[in-house]
C-alpha positions as a LaTeX table, in Angstrom:
\begin{tabular}{lrrr}
\hline
Residue & $x$ (\AA) & $y$ (\AA) & $z$ (\AA) \\
\hline
Met1 & $-74.82$ & 38.63 & 19.22 \\
Ser2 & $-78.40$ & 39.87 & 19.08 \\
Ala3 & $-79.81$ & 42.41 & 21.49 \\
Gln4 & $-82.11$ & 39.76 & 23.01 \\
Asn5 & $-79.20$ & 37.40 & 23.68 \\
Leu6 & $-77.16$ & 40.25 & 25.16 \\
Asp7 & $-80.02$ & 41.20 & 27.49 \\
Thr8 & $-80.35$ & 37.56 & 28.59 \\
Val9 & $-76.63$ & 37.36 & 29.34 \\
Arg10 & $-76.77$ & 40.63 & 31.27 \\
Gln11 & $-79.75$ & 39.46 & 33.31 \\
Ser12 & $-78.12$ & 36.13 & 34.16 \\
Val13 & $-74.93$ & 37.89 & 35.25 \\
Leu14 & $-76.90$ & 40.29 & 37.44 \\
Asp15 & $-78.88$ & 37.40 & 38.96 \\
Arg16 & $-75.67$ & 35.52 & 39.80 \\
Met17 & $-74.17$ & 38.67 & 41.30 \\
Glu18 & $-77.26$ & 39.19 & 43.45 \\
Arg19 & $-77.22$ & 35.58 & 44.69 \\
Ser20 & $-73.54$ & 35.76 & 45.57 \\
Asp21 & $-74.09$ & 39.11 & 47.30 \\
Lys22 & $-76.82$ & 37.60 & 49.50 \\
Leu23 & $-74.58$ & 34.63 & 50.33 \\
Met24 & $-71.69$ & 36.95 & 51.17 \\
Arg25 & $-73.85$ & 39.09 & 53.43 \\
Gly26 & $-75.09$ & 36.03 & 55.30 \\
Ala27 & $-71.56$ & 34.73 & 55.74 \\
Leu28 & $-70.42$ & 38.16 & 56.92 \\
Ile29 & $-73.17$ & 38.35 & 59.54 \\
Gly30 & $-72.37$ & 34.81 & 60.73 \\
Ala31 & $-68.66$ & 35.60 & 60.96 \\
Ala32 & $-69.38$ & 38.82 & 62.87 \\
Leu33 & $-71.47$ & 36.90 & 65.40 \\
Val34 & $-68.73$ & 34.31 & 65.89 \\
Glu35 & $-66.11$ & 37.06 & 66.26 \\
Ala36 & $-68.24$ & 38.87 & 68.83 \\
Leu37 & $-68.63$ & 35.64 & 70.80 \\
Leu38 & $-64.88$ & 34.98 & 70.69 \\
Leu39 & $-64.11$ & 38.55 & 71.78 \\
Phe40 & $-66.53$ & 38.17 & 74.70 \\
Val41 & $-64.83$ & 34.91 & 75.73 \\
Ala42 & $-61.38$ & 36.53 & 75.45 \\
Leu43 & $-62.51$ & 39.46 & 77.61 \\
Arg44 & $-63.91$ & 37.09 & 80.23 \\
Leu45 & $-60.73$ & 34.98 & 80.34 \\
Leu46 & $-58.34$ & 37.94 & 80.43 \\
Asp47 & $-56.56$ & 38.50 & 83.73 \\
Trp48 & $-56.89$ & 42.27 & 84.07 \\
His49 & $-54.40$ & 42.38 & 86.95 \\
Asp50 & $-51.57$ & 40.96 & 84.83 \\
Arg51 & $-49.76$ & 43.64 & 82.81 \\
Val52 & $-48.52$ & 41.16 & 80.20 \\
Asp53 & $-52.06$ & 39.94 & 79.54 \\
Arg54 & $-53.27$ & 43.51 & 79.12 \\
Leu55 & $-50.37$ & 44.36 & 76.80 \\
Leu56 & $-50.98$ & 41.29 & 74.66 \\
Phe57 & $-54.68$ & 42.12 & 74.47 \\
Val58 & $-53.98$ & 45.71 & 73.37 \\
Leu59 & $-51.49$ & 44.53 & 70.73 \\
Phe60 & $-53.96$ & 41.92 & 69.51 \\
Met61 & $-56.70$ & 44.54 & 69.19 \\
Leu62 & $-54.40$ & 46.94 & 67.32 \\
Asn63 & $-53.45$ & 44.22 & 64.86 \\
Tyr64 & $-57.07$ & 43.15 & 64.48 \\
Met65 & $-58.21$ & 46.72 & 63.79 \\
Val66 & $-55.61$ & 47.18 & 61.05 \\
Leu67 & $-56.79$ & 43.99 & 59.37 \\
Ser68 & $-60.43$ & 44.99 & 59.75 \\
Leu69 & $-59.87$ & 48.44 & 58.25 \\
Gly70 & $-57.96$ & 46.87 & 55.36 \\
Leu71 & $-60.86$ & 44.52 & 54.64 \\
Ile72 & $-63.31$ & 47.43 & 54.76 \\
Ala73 & $-61.14$ & 49.35 & 52.28 \\
Leu74 & $-61.00$ & 46.29 & 50.03 \\
Ala75 & $-64.80$ & 45.94 & 50.16 \\
Gly76 & $-65.16$ & 49.60 & 49.14 \\
His77 & $-62.79$ & 49.10 & 46.22 \\
Val78 & $-64.64$ & 45.99 & 45.03 \\
Ser79 & $-68.02$ & 47.76 & 45.32 \\
Arg80 & $-66.73$ & 50.69 & 43.28 \\
Ser81 & $-65.32$ & 48.32 & 40.66 \\
Ile82 & $-68.60$ & 46.43 & 40.42 \\
Gly83 & $-70.43$ & 49.74 & 40.03 \\
Arg84 & $-68.17$ & 50.64 & 37.12 \\
Val85 & $-68.83$ & 47.27 & 35.47 \\
Leu86 & $-72.60$ & 47.70 & 35.91 \\
Leu87 & $-72.37$ & 51.20 & 34.46 \\
Ala88 & $-70.50$ & 49.83 & 31.46 \\
Met89 & $-73.19$ & 47.19 & 30.98 \\
Asp90 & $-76.02$ & 49.74 & 31.00 \\
Pro91 & $-76.67$ & 50.75 & 27.39 \\
Gly92 & $-78.47$ & 53.98 & 28.35 \\
Ala93 & $-75.86$ & 55.28 & 30.78 \\
Pro94 & $-73.99$ & 58.46 & 29.85 \\
Arg95 & $-70.33$ & 57.90 & 29.00 \\
\hline
\end{tabular}
C-alpha cells in the first residue's frame, strides 16, 4: 500500500470517527435532557411524607449513580483506547 493510499485511509477513518463523535455527543445531550425531565417529574410526584416512597427513591438513586459511574468509567476507557489507536496511526509519534 502506497503512502498516499495509507494517508487517504487514515483521513477517512478520522473523518468517520469525528462524525460518530459528534452524533454521540448530541445523543448524550438529548438523553441528559430527557433524564433531567424525568427526574424532575419523579421528584414532583414523590410523596415525601411516605417513608416507603422516600426509601424507594433513595434506593433508585443509589442504583442509578452506580450505573452512571460505570458508564463514565467505560467512556474513559474507550477514550484512552482510541487515543492509543490514534497514536499508533501517527507515523511521527515516538514509540
